[in-house]
N, C-alpha and C positions, 0 to 999 in steps of 0.2 A: 346389294343383298347378300345380307350373312347368311351361312351354311351353316344348319344346326347338328349342333355334335353332341356324342354319346363318350369322348374317349377325354374328357378334361382333366388337366394332374394338377397336381398342388403346387410346382413351381408356374405354371400359367397363372394361379389363382393366386396366388402371392403378387403375382407383375401386378396383376390387375387394382389386386389392395392397395400396393404400395405405389400405384400413381399417383401423381398431384391430383388433389379435388377433383381444380374443375378439368382437368384431362381426363377422368374416371365418367365422371359426371355428363362432359359434352360425347364419350362414344357410348355412352350408355344411353344417353339423350337420339344420339342417329342411327341406334340400332333401335329402341322405339317407334321411332317415326316411323321407318323400315314397315312396320307389322302391325302401327295403332293409329289411331287418329288421336294425336300430343294431347286434346283438350274434351275428350272425352273419357268418362271412369264409371265401371260397374256395380251397380250398387245391389248389394243382398243385406235380406234380412237375417238374422240366426235366433231362431225360439229353441230354450230348453225342455224337450218335451220328457224328459225325465231326470228330478235332481237329487243329487246327492247319493252317499253312501256308496258309491264305486269302490271295488276292492282293491283297483289295481293304485301302488305307494308314490304315484307324481309328484315327487318332492316342490312344483310349483301349484298345484290344484286344491283349491276349496272344498272340487267335490270329494276327493279324498276319503274314504270312511278310515284311514289310518291317522288323520290330523283333528284336531277340534279348532274348528274355524266358525263357529256359531251357525253353519247354515244347517237348514229345515230337511229333510228326505221329504221327497216328496213323488205320488205316484205319476205313472205316464199319464199325461195328459188326457182327456178324450179325443177324437177325430173332431169332432164338429168345432171346439176350440180351437186347435191348429186350426182346421180353414177358417174360423173365423179372423185367428191372428195373421194367416195367408195375405187373405183379405186386405185387414186394412195396413198389411207394406206395401201390398201392390199399389192401392191408393196413394199411396204417401211416396212413390215411384221406385219402389225397390222391380228388379227381375227376376232376382233369385231369391228362395226362399230355405233354409238352411234349416235343417232340422237336427236336433241335438241329445243325444239320453245318456245318460252317466255308466255304463254297461260297462263288465270286457268284453262282452258281444252276446248276442239276441239273444234272448232265450226265446227254445223253440213257440210257447205260448204267445210272444210279443211279436212275430214275426207277421199275422195278419192284419191285426193292427198298424203294424208299419209301414206295411203295401198297402194298406187302405188310403192311407194319410198323403203317402205319394200318390198314389191315381187322383183323391181329391185336390191336392193342392196342383199339381200336374193341370189338373182340369180347369184351373181358375186362369189358364195361361202364363204360370209361371214357372221358370227352371226349378226344378226340384234339387237338394242337394241335403245328405245324411251324413253322420260320426254315430257313428253306431259300437266303436269298438272295434274289436276281431271279427271278421267276417271267415267262414270258411266257401267253398267254391260256392254250393249248393245255396247258400245264403246271397251270396250277390248275385248269382245266375236268376233268384227270385228277384229280388229287388230290379234287374235291369229289365227283367219280362214285365216287371209292374211302369215300367215308365221312368224310372230314377235317370235322371243326368248325371250328376257329381256324386260323387262319396267321400268324403274327406276324413283323410287318416294323417299325419301328421310324423313325421321322421322327430321331431321334436329338436337335435342334436345329433355331433359327430357319433359316430360307429364310438370313438373312443372315450368321449365323455358319457356316452351313454347313463354306464354304469352307475355313476355319482347322483342320475336326478332319476331314474325308474331300474327296479329289480326283481316288479312281480312281473316283465313280460321282455322279451328278446327283442334285439335290432332284426334279428330274424324273422320273427314273430310280425311285424310292421313290415318288411318286405314283401315276405310270402301275401298277406292281406291286400297290400299296392297290386299285386300283381292277379288275385282272383278276382278283382275291380276290374283291371284289365281285360283281361280275359272273360269275362262277363260283359264288355260294351261297353262300361259304365267312363266315365270321364274322372279324370284321377285329381284330387285336389289334396298334397301333399304340399308341406311345407316345417317351418319349424320356430322355434322360440327362441331369440338370441336378450342376453343377458341375464343371464343365472347362472356367473361365476365364471363361466369359460371364458378360454382365450382365443383371441384370433383364427389360430389353428383350428380350434373347432368350429369355427365360422364360415371358413374353406371346406375343414372335412363334411359338415351340414350340404352347400352348396353343391359339391363335388359328387356326394351322393342321390342329391337330386337330379342335379345334370347328365350323371349318366345311365340316370335307367335308361331301359330301354324305349321309355317315351317319354319324353317330359311332361309334366303333369300339367293339365289344361289351365289348372288354378294353382297360385303358388303362396299360400297366406305367409307371410313372416311380419310374425309376433314380437311385441316387446315384453317382455317379461313384468306384467302386473303382479308387484307385492301382494302376497295375502300374509292375514298374520293369523299365526297359527303355522303354517306352510314351514319345512326347514329352508328355505328362500326369502321367507320374510323378510328379511333384513340385510338382503345380499349387498353388495355395494353398486349403483345406480352405472350401466352404458356411457360412455361419452357419446352425443347424439351424433356427432358427425361421424363415429363407426356405424352406426344403423344404417345413416346413410349410403354409406357406402356400401355396406351389406346390402339393401337394395338393387344398388345399381350395377353391382355382379351377378347379383340373382339375372336381370333384363340383360345384363351382355351373356350368359351363358346361357336362358331359357328365353329367346329372343319372340315365342310366339306365343309363352304362357302369360295367363290372366297372372301378375303379379299384386296382389294384393295388403295394404295397410293395412294392419289386422288388429288386434289386441295391443293394448297399450297406446290408441291415438289418443284419449283421454288427458294424458299428461304432456302431451305434445303440441305446443304453440301453434301458432297456424305458418309460422313462418317455416319453421321443421316440416311441419306435413308439406310444403308448397314444394320445399325440395325435395321431399322423397315422391312428389310427382313429376317433376323433373327427373328426377333420378331413372323413374322407367313404373313405378307403381300407377297401376290403371285399375285398380277394385278396390275397394273400402265393403264395411261393414255398416250399418245406421240402423241406429235406434238408442235405447236406455243401456241397454242391456248387451254381453255378447255373454252367455249363458249364464253366468254368475255374478262376471264382473262389470262395471261401469262403462261405457263408452260415452265418445258425446251426441247431445242432443239434435234429432234430423236439426234444428230450427241453426243450428249453430253451423252443421253440415253445408246447411244451404246456403247461408251469406258467405262461410269461404268458396264455394263455389262460383256464385256470383261473383266475389271478390277475383277470382280468378280467371273467370271466363270457360270457366268446365261446365258440361252437358254429363247430366246422367244417360249412360248408356241404357237403352232397353233392348231387350231380349225376349220378343213373344213366340211361344211356343204354342201350334195349332197341335190341338189331340190330335185329328187324326191321321196327321202322318211325321210328327215327333220334328220337323223341322224348323228351327231355328229361322226367326226374321227379325234381324236387329236393326233399329232406329234409333236416333239420336231425341232424345227430350230433354229441353232446356230443364232443371231442376225446379225452377219457378213456377212451369207449368204444371211438372208431377204434382208438388206439393198446394195445387190449387183445383186438383180433380179431388 
């Protein structure tokens, strides 16, 4: 059984990335099988509850108010609409419902609404996740008391490359939010985006930061850049696909008990590349037509791929009374038949 470590160094990560491809995948799959069912994948749905006009200047993001991407600004969704979307996601087999708002951080007047969203969605028996930007300690505490299961706040890239991607918030701002989330007893969802023009050394730096946190993130989304016209990264060179698989595999080895999510960019991946990612240790996906504002493979295509690979959708139902998760496997075709 692998030992959880929080003291990885660059030389060790370089050695993993430099392994022959088959050796790396074998090691990652071996680690994966020690902690997870290799044929079960956790399925989440992501809903944008407030879209556009974000004050941050993230150079990959269609929602940044700094760039003209043709995206219309939308107000915070009504609570009933969010609950309807969550119920529809559950009916299609999702076990976790994630809600994202294009904010630098939540305003005081918005908090009662997002807290009620958490309570209502959790009441459906779904795990809840939110991504609302930076959180102060008192905001994280309020979300935890409302029953929020996960909070997503990505590091995005390495500390060294970060300034080329974002200038309106610091790396320490992100680390502080993760600390506030952990202190509030909420599970951390944190990963990054690759294919933003960074070097392998930056992918190493990102994974080392995540793996050396005081506690490994419970969920680690690995996003392939979705190039958005109008953003500074709209025409960046594509990342070589095998390098993406290597990144998934190294993440699995470093953080053996974390869910590693094959996240944004799946629409551009063929079935064979996605299958390699699952073999490398990815065991979580988003499904649905959109991830916030970018497209995603349709549910029907995911269902067919899961059937081809013999993969089941992992269902995690949360009891409202005691918030204890109850995990079970559900065949994707059964979930879709609900």
